[in-house]
C-alpha positions in Angstrom: 11.3 22.9 -55.7 8.7 22.1 -53.1 5.8 19.8 -53.7 3.3 22.7 -53.8 5.5 24.7 -56.2 5.9 21.6 -58.5 2.1 21.1 -58.4 1.5 24.7 -59.3 3.9 24.5 -62.2 2.3 21.3 -63.6 -1.2 22.8 -63.4 0.0 25.8 -65.4 1.5 23.5 -68.0 -1.8 21.6 -68.3 -3.7 24.9 -68.7 -1.3 25.9 -71.6 -2.4 22.8 -73.5 -6.1 23.4 -73.2 -6.6 25.0 -76.7 -4.6 22.3 -78.5 -6.5 19.6 -76.6 -9.8 21.2 -77.6 -8.7 21.3 -81.3 -8.0 17.5 -81.1 -4.2 17.7 -81.3 -3.1 14.1 -80.6 0.3 15.1 -79.3 -1.3 17.7 -76.9 -3.8 15.2 -75.7 -1.1 12.7 -74.9 0.9 15.3 -73.1 -2.1 16.5 -71.1 -2.8 12.9 -69.9 0.8 12.5 -68.7 0.6 15.9 -66.9 -2.7 15.0 -65.2 -1.2 11.7 -63.9 1.7 13.8 -62.5 -0.8 16.3 -60.9 -2.8 13.4 -59.3 0.4 11.9 -57.8 1.6 15.3 -56.5 -1.8 16.0 -54.9 -1.6 12.7 -53.0 2.0 13.5 -51.9 1.0 17.0 -50.7 -1.9 15.4 -48.6 0.4 12.9 -47.0 3.0 15.6 -46.3 0.3 17.8 -44.7 -0.9 15.0 -42.4 2.6 14.1 -41.4 3.4 17.7 -40.5 0.3 17.9 -38.4 1.3 14.7 -36.4 4.8 16.0 -35.9 3.6 19.3 -34.6 1.2 17.5 -32.2 4.0 15.4 -30.8 6.2 18.6 -30.4 3.3 20.3 -28.6 2.9 17.3 -26.2 6.7 17.3 -25.5 6.6 21.0 -24.8 3.6 20.9 -22.5 4.5 21.1 -18.9 3.3 17.8 -17.3 2.0 18.0 -13.8 3.8 15.4 -11.7 1.5 13.2 -9.6 1.9 13.9 -5.8 4.1 11.4 -4.1 2.4 11.6 -0.7 -0.9 12.3 0.9 0.5 15.5 2.4 1.6 16.7 -1.0 -1.8 16.1 -2.6 -3.5 17.9 0.3 -1.2 20.9 -0.1 -1.9 20.9 -3.9 -5.7 20.9 -3.3 -5.4 23.9 -0.9 -3.3 25.8 -3.4 -5.7 25.0 -6.3 -8.6 26.2 -4.3 -7.0 29.6 -4.1 -7.3 29.6 -0.3 -5.6 32.3 1.6 -5.6 33.5 5.2 -9.0 34.7 6.3 -11.0 32.9 3.5 -13.5 30.2 4.4 -12.5 26.7 3.4 -14.1 23.3 3.4 -12.0 20.7 1.4 -12.1 17.0 1.2 -9.3 15.1 -0.4 -9.9 11.9 -2.3 -9.0 8.7 -0.4 -5.5 7.3 -0.6 -4.9 3.6 -0.8 -1.8 2.1 0.4 0.2 0.9 -2.6 4.0 0.3 -2.6 4.1 1.0 -6.4 2.7 4.5 -7.0 0.9 4.9 -10.4 1.7 7.8 -12.7 -0.9 10.5 -13.4 -3.8 11.7 -11.4 -7.5 11.7 -12.2 -9.5 14.5 -10.5 -12.7 12.8 -11.5 -12.1 9.6 -9.5 -13.1 9.4 -5.8 -10.4 6.9 -4.9 -6.8 7.1 -6.0 -4.0 4.4 -5.9 -1.2 6.8 -5.4 0.8 6.5 -2.2 1.2 4.6 0.9 1.3 6.1 4.4 4.9 7.2 5.0 5.8 4.6 7.6 9.3 5.1 8.8 9.5 1.8 10.6 8.1 -1.7 10.6 4.5 -1.7 11.8 2.1 -4.5 12.7 0.1 -4.1 9.5 3.2 -4.8 7.5 3.3 -8.4 8.8 0.0 -9.3 7.3 -1.4 -9.7 3.8 -3.7 -6.9 2.7 -7.2 -7.1 1.0 -9.3 -4.2 -0.3 -13.0 -4.0 0.3 -15.6 -2.2 -1.8 -19.3 -1.4 -1.3 -21.1 0.2 1.5 -21.0 -2.5 4.1 -19.1 -1.9 7.4 -18.7 -5.6 8.1 -17.3 -8.6 6.2 -18.3 -12.2 6.6 -15.3 -14.6 6.3 -14.7 -18.3 6.5 -12.0 -19.3 9.0 -10.4 -22.6 9.6 -11.0 -24.9 12.6 -8.7 -27.8 13.6 -8.4 -30.7 11.2 -10.5 -33.8 12.1 -9.1 -37.2 11.1 -6.1 -38.2 9.0 -4.9 -40.6 6.4 -4.3 -44.1 7.7 -3.0 -47.6 6.7 -6.0 -49.9 6.0 -6.6 -53.4 4.8 -7.5 -54.0 1.2 -11.2 -54.0 1.9 -11.1 -52.2 5.2 -12.9 -49.0 6.2 -11.1 -45.8 5.2 -10.7 -43.0 7.7 -12.5 -39.7 7.1 -10.6 -36.4 6.9 -12.5 -33.2 7.4 -11.5 -29.7 7.5 -13.9 -27.8 9.6 -14.7 -24.2 8.8 -16.9 -21.6 10.5 -18.3 -18.3 9.4 -17.3 -15.2 11.2 -18.2 -11.5 10.8 -15.3 -9.0 10.8 -16.2 -5.4 11.7 -14.5 -2.7 9.7 -13.6 0.1 12.2 -13.1 3.7 11.4 -9.9 5.2 12.9 -9.9 9.0 12.9 -8.4 12.0 14.5 -7.6 15.7 13.9 -5.4 18.6 14.8 -5.6 22.3 14.6 -3.1 24.8 13.2 -3.1 28.5 12.4 -4.3 29.4 8.9 -0.8 30.6 7.9 -0.2 27.0 6.9 -1.9 27.8 3.5 1.0 30.0 2.6 3.5 27.2 3.3 2.6 24.0 1.3 5.7 22.2 2.4 4.8 22.7 6.1 1.3 21.4 5.5 2.5 18.3 3.6 5.2 17.5 6.3 2.6 17.9 9.1 0.2 15.5 7.4 2.9 13.0 6.4 4.6 13.3 9.8 2.6 13.8 12.9 -0.8 12.9 11.6 0.2 9.8 9.6 2.4 8.6 12.5 -0.4 8.8 15.1 -2.8 7.2 12.7 -0.4 4.3 12.2 0.1 3.9 16.0 -3.7 3.7 16.6 -4.1 1.3 13.7 -1.4 -1.0 15.2 -3.1 -0.9 18.6 -6.5 -1.9 17.1 -5.0 -4.7 15.0 -3.2 -6.2 18.0 -6.3 -6.0 20.0 -8.4 -7.7 17.4 -5.9 -10.5 16.9 -5.6 -11.2 20.6 -9.3 -11.3 20.9 -9.8 -13.9 18.3 -10.9 -17.4 19.4 -8.9 -20.5 18.4 -5.4 -19.1 19.0 -2.8 -21.5 20.3 -1.2 -20.6 23.7 2.1 -21.2 25.4 3.7 -19.8 28.5 7.2 -19.3 30.0 8.8 -19.0 33.4 9.5 -15.3 33.9 12.3 -16.1 36.4 14.4 -17.5 33.6 16.0 -14.7 31.7 16.0 -16.8 28.5 12.4 -18.0 29.0 10.8 -15.8 26.4 13.3 -16.7 23.7 12.9 -20.4 24.4 9.1 -20.1 24.4 9.2 -18.4 21.0 11.1 -21.4 19.6 8.6 -23.7 21.2 5.7 -21.7 19.7 7.2 -22.2 16.2 7.1 -25.9 16.8 3.4 -25.7 18.0 2.5 -24.0 14.7 4.5 -26.4 12.6 3.1 -29.5 14.4 -0.5 -28.5 14.7 -1.1 -26.7 11.4 0.0 -26.5 7.8 1.5 -23.1 8.5 5.0 -21.9 9.5 5.8 -19.0 11.8 7.2 -15.9 9.9 7.2 -13.2 12.6 7.2 -12.5 16.4 5.8 -9.4 18.1 6.8 -8.4 21.7 6.8 -5.4 24.1 9.9 -3.2 24.1 10.6 -4.1 27.8 10.6 -7.8 27.0 12.8 -7.2 24.0 15.2 -5.1 26.1 15.4 -7.9 28.7 16.4 -10.4 26.0 19.0 -8.1 24.5 20.6 -7.7 27.9 20.9 -11.5 28.6 24.6 -12.5 29.0 26.4 -15.8 28.9 28.7 -17.1 31.6 31.6 -15.1 30.1 29.6 -11.9 30.4 29.0 -11.6 26.7 25.6 -10.4 25.4 23.9 -13.2 23.4 22.6 -10.6 21.0 25.8 -8.6 20.7 27.2 -5.7 22.6 26.7 -2.0 22.2 29.8 -1.7 19.9 29.7 -4.9 17.9 28.2 -8.4 17.5 28.6 -11.3 19.9 32.2 -11.9 20.6 33.1 -9.3 18.0 32.0 -11.5 15.1 29.8 -9.0 13.3 28.7 -5.4 13.2 26.0 -4.5 15.7 22.4 -4.9 14.6 20.0 -2.3 15.9 17.0 -4.6 16.1 18.2 -8.2 15.4 15.6 -10.9 14.7 14.8 -13.5 17.2 15.4 -17.1 16.0 15.4 -15.8 12.4 11.8 -14.5 12.7 10.9 -11.1 11.5 10.7 -9.2 14.9 8.4 -6.3 15.6 8.8 -4.4 18.9 5.6 -2.7 19.8 4.2 -1.1 23.0 0.7 -2.2 21.7 1.6 -5.7 23.1 1.6 -5.7 26.9 4.7 -6.6 28.7 4.8 -10.4 29.3 2.8 -11.2 26.2 4.5 -12.3 22.9 2.8 -13.2 19.6 4.3 -15.7 17.2 2.6 -16.6 14.0 2.3 -17.1 10.3 1.1 -13.5 9.7 1.2 -13.4 5.9 -0.9 -16.6 5.4 -2.9 -16.8 8.6 -4.6 -13.4 8.5 -5.2 -10.3 6.4 -5.7 -6.6 7.0 -9.0 -5.5 5.4 -9.0 -1.9 4.1 -12.1 -0.2 3.0 -11.2 2.8 0.8 -8.0 4.5 1.9 -6.7 7.3 4.1 -8.7 10.5 3.9 -7.8 14.1 4.9 -10.3 16.9 5.3 -9.9 20.6 6.1 -12.2 23.2 7.5 -12.1 26.5 9.3 -15.9 26.6 9.7 -15.8 24.3 12.8 -16.8 25.9 16.1 -15.1 29.4 16.2 -12.0 28.5 14.2 -12.8 31.2 11.6 -12.7 33.8 14.2 -9.4 32.7 15.6 -7.7 32.0 12.2 -7.5 28.3 12.9 -7.9 25.3 10.5 -9.0 21.8 11.5 -7.1 19.0 9.7 -8.8 15.6 10.0 -7.4 12.2 8.9 -9.3 8.9 8.9 -9.3 5.4 7.5 -11.4 2.2 7.8 -9.7 -1.1 8.6 -10.4 -4.6 10.0 -8.5 -7.8 10.6 -9.6 -11.1 9.2 -8.0 -14.1 11.0 -8.5 -17.0 8.6 -6.4 -19.5 10.5 -6.4 -18.8 14.3 -4.2 -21.8 15.0 -1.5 -20.3 12.9 -0.8 -17.9 15.9 0.5 -18.6 19.4 0.1 -16.2 22.2 2.8 -16.6 24.8 2.2 -15.3 28.3 4.3 -15.1 31.5 3.2 -17.9 33.9 5.0 -19.5 36.8 3.5 -22.9 35.9 5.1 -24.3 32.8 3.5 -27.7 32.9 0.6 -26.7 30.7 2.5 -24.8 28.0 0.4 -25.8 25.1 -3.3 -25.9 24.3 -5.8 -24.5 21.9 -8.9 -22.5 22.8 
């Protein structure tokens, strides 16, 4: 018997005693009190059961509801927006995606009411210059950021007499304004892309994101090399091992002149190639041959590190110039907002020719907090002055 059936039965039993209770029958009154207690308990049980059933049904409904998976890339999100807008060939379109912040740990869910989303990182397929640095986010409307950067240390601890004068130690700092640059570009494609979300997503994640990353790398290299206070060194270009030895020397300059330690080296592909082709007196490549490691000791490495430093090969650094530094601690990439993608076919005469303009942009800057944590090596015939600070 269910709770409701039992409750109904007990109420009927109470009703049957009504006449005897009204006549003052003591036995009927006692029975009625007992039945009323039962009814009260049953009503509470029915209420609890009803609430429990409601909660269980709610959980089942949530489990059965199809959850929309958060897009895993900027291209996938853009394709979703085009689809949700109901756009088809020949229809006017002007869409702006939210900004995408680089985040190696994508968050679940997606809020359409937020302007900025922490969802994906640009789909870098290789090590890029920005990966060497720390990263800091900027908010607000300003397009410049004032930072404090370190100048060389003045003074040091010394041994003094009991009542002698103590030496002063002073860390000098200076304010510097870092500009936040906008990097942007676009491409055009026929409007049939709206019927192929996968093609649109791959185009954004592929060609557009790749070109944006290349230009970002170019600007970050330029900004670092144009920072005052960097240490310098040079090498003899006639020595085929000159660059490698200069890189080791640069590590020493950083360690001796600062509290930092080099963690990476950046060089031009031509310089890296020249180093990989250097042989010893036995005709063996120092960096390993094209089938195996040096003297067959290990498997070949496609891009081995130089002196154990994380090595980035980039055409953004001119041939004959090498950068060694403590990238993680000495500088930081400033990012304002994230990557943004916009669509329109209302530009120029795109609507007439069934074309769609796809634009991608971001805002970044480079804050070099410790210029002396970096050494710029250049090719010079004179190696007598291979160390100084600007």
